[in-house]
C-alpha positions in Angstrom: -6.4 10.3 4.9 -5.1 6.9 5.5 -3.0 5.3 8.3 0.2 5.8 6.3 -0.3 9.6 6.2 -1.1 9.7 9.9 2.0 7.6 10.7 4.2 9.8 8.5 3.1 13.0 10.2 3.4 11.6 13.7 6.8 10.1 13.0 8.1 13.4 11.6 6.9 15.1 14.8 8.4 12.5 17.1 11.8 12.3 15.3 11.9 16.1 14.8 13.5 15.4 11.4 12.2 14.3 8.0 15.5 12.4 7.4 15.3 10.4 10.6 11.5 9.8 10.1 12.2 8.5 6.6 14.8 6.1 7.9 12.5 4.9 10.7 9.6 4.4 8.1 12.0 2.7 5.6 11.1 5.1 2.8 13.1 7.7 0.8 13.2 11.2 2.3 11.9 12.7 -0.9 8.9 10.3 -0.8 8.1 11.3 2.8 8.5 15.0 2.0 6.2 14.7 -1.0 3.6 12.8 1.0 3.6 15.4 3.8 3.5 18.3 1.3 0.5 16.8 -0.5 -1.3 16.1 2.8 -0.6 19.7 4.0 -1.9 21.0 0.6 -5.1 19.0 1.0 -5.5 20.1 4.6 -5.0 23.7 3.7 -2.8 24.6 6.7 0.9 24.0 7.5 1.6 21.3 10.1 5.3 22.1 10.7 7.7 25.0 10.8 11.1 24.2 9.5 13.7 25.4 11.9 17.5 25.0 12.1 17.3 22.2 14.6 14.4 20.4 12.9 10.7 20.4 12.4 8.4 22.1 15.0 4.6 21.5 14.9 2.4 24.6 14.3 -0.7 24.9 16.5 -2.9 23.1 14.0 -0.1 20.5 13.5 0.2 19.9 17.3 -3.6 19.5 17.5 -3.6 17.0 14.6 -0.7 15.0 16.1 -2.3 15.0 19.5 -5.6 13.6 18.2 -3.8 10.9 16.2 -1.5 9.4 18.8 
């Protein structure tokens, strides 16, 4: 895990949207989605639930975000 991964996860959580997070991080949405997907795969547990209004952290996701902000 590097600082870029941490920043990506925290920004998605703060923005509640991968599109807005990608804009804020100045990267393509597809690149951000792939980075989050690979990190989640390595971690072995989902960090977000996709809902109609946006992304909501799961309990493990909230714990991860809380420890890295």
